[in-house]
Wavefront OBJ file of the C-alpha trace (Angstrom):
o trace
v 37.701 4.073 -48.811
v 36.572 0.714 -50.164
v 38.964 -1.078 -47.807
v 37.618 0.876 -44.835
v 34.054 0.071 -45.790
v 34.998 -3.543 -46.355
v 36.527 -3.718 -42.875
v 33.386 -2.196 -41.351
v 30.948 -4.502 -43.135
v 31.021 -7.243 -40.494
v 30.644 -4.924 -37.454
v 27.798 -3.041 -39.136
v 25.986 -6.252 -40.072
v 26.531 -7.691 -36.585
v 25.280 -4.537 -34.866
v 22.212 -4.408 -37.133
v 21.424 -8.039 -36.388
v 21.811 -7.472 -32.638
v 19.488 -4.455 -32.749
v 16.787 -6.495 -34.513
v 17.207 -9.462 -32.155
v 17.051 -7.127 -29.143
v 13.806 -5.592 -30.410
v 12.289 -9.017 -30.978
v 13.282 -10.298 -27.535
v 11.916 -7.239 -25.739
v 8.774 -7.384 -27.892
v 8.165 -11.027 -26.977
v 8.837 -10.140 -23.325
v 6.158 -7.420 -23.448
v 3.758 -9.843 -25.119
v 4.313 -12.670 -22.676
v 4.770 -10.926 -19.331
v 2.871 -7.665 -19.794
v -0.051 -9.234 -21.645
v 0.183 -6.953 -24.681
v -0.948 -8.283 -28.023
v 1.985 -9.389 -30.169
v 1.563 -6.713 -32.846
v 1.595 -3.881 -30.302
v 4.575 -5.339 -28.475
v 6.671 -5.811 -31.608
v 5.814 -2.394 -33.040
v 6.635 -0.792 -29.703
v 10.150 -2.196 -29.738
v 10.844 -1.943 -33.465
v 13.592 0.364 -34.623
v 12.037 3.164 -36.599
v 10.426 6.505 -36.186
v 7.775 6.963 -33.545
v 5.356 8.486 -36.033
v 5.896 5.712 -38.588
v 5.409 2.945 -36.028
v 2.280 4.673 -34.727
v 0.828 4.860 -38.229
v 1.634 1.193 -38.820
v -0.017 0.369 -35.478
v -3.175 2.187 -36.580
v -3.169 0.294 -39.876
v -2.728 -3.079 -38.132
v -5.320 -2.379 -35.393
v -2.668 -2.428 -32.666
v -2.694 -0.138 -29.637
v -1.229 3.024 -31.164
v -1.050 4.806 -27.800
v 1.232 2.156 -26.288
v 3.352 2.110 -29.429
v 3.769 5.879 -29.514
v 4.566 6.089 -25.785
v 7.206 3.357 -25.905
v 8.723 4.754 -29.104
v 8.865 8.207 -27.493
v 10.528 6.797 -24.378
v 13.074 5.027 -26.597
v 13.805 8.273 -28.404
v 14.185 10.232 -25.153
v 16.571 7.633 -23.773
v 18.681 7.713 -26.917
v 18.825 11.508 -27.070
v 19.243 12.331 -23.372
v 20.826 9.410 -21.588
v 23.117 7.863 -24.197
v 25.316 10.954 -24.759
v 25.853 11.230 -21.013
v 26.747 7.546 -20.775
v 29.158 7.813 -23.690
v 30.887 10.835 -22.135
v 31.120 8.981 -18.829
v 32.598 5.877 -20.484
v 35.141 7.867 -22.494
v 36.536 9.624 -19.406
l 1 2 3 4 5 6 7 8 9 10 11 12 13 14 15 16 17 18 19 20 21 22 23 24 25 26 27 28 29 30 31 32 33 34 35 36 37 38 39 40 41 42 43 44 45 46 47 48 49 50 51 52 53 54 55 56 57 58 59 60 61 62 63 64 65 66 67 68 69 70 71 72 73 74 75 76 77 78 79 80 81 82 83 84 85 86 87 88 89 90 91
């Protein structure tokens, strides 16, 4: 088990890093091209629960509505579209 976990350490760390970088890039895109304030844009693309990010947005005086909508869209995409894509790719 330790050997398996040791072999998976690099892919897990790489995937985690890519997820964070992706969120930052999309957040900066929303800030620059959509005109959103930086806090709202970064919270909207951050990996985390929709309710948690909305609460953080309220605490930081960001636009909680935008954050909750984008987080909800992200959740819907992950739950509805990704399983279909994975089944399509596997076939």
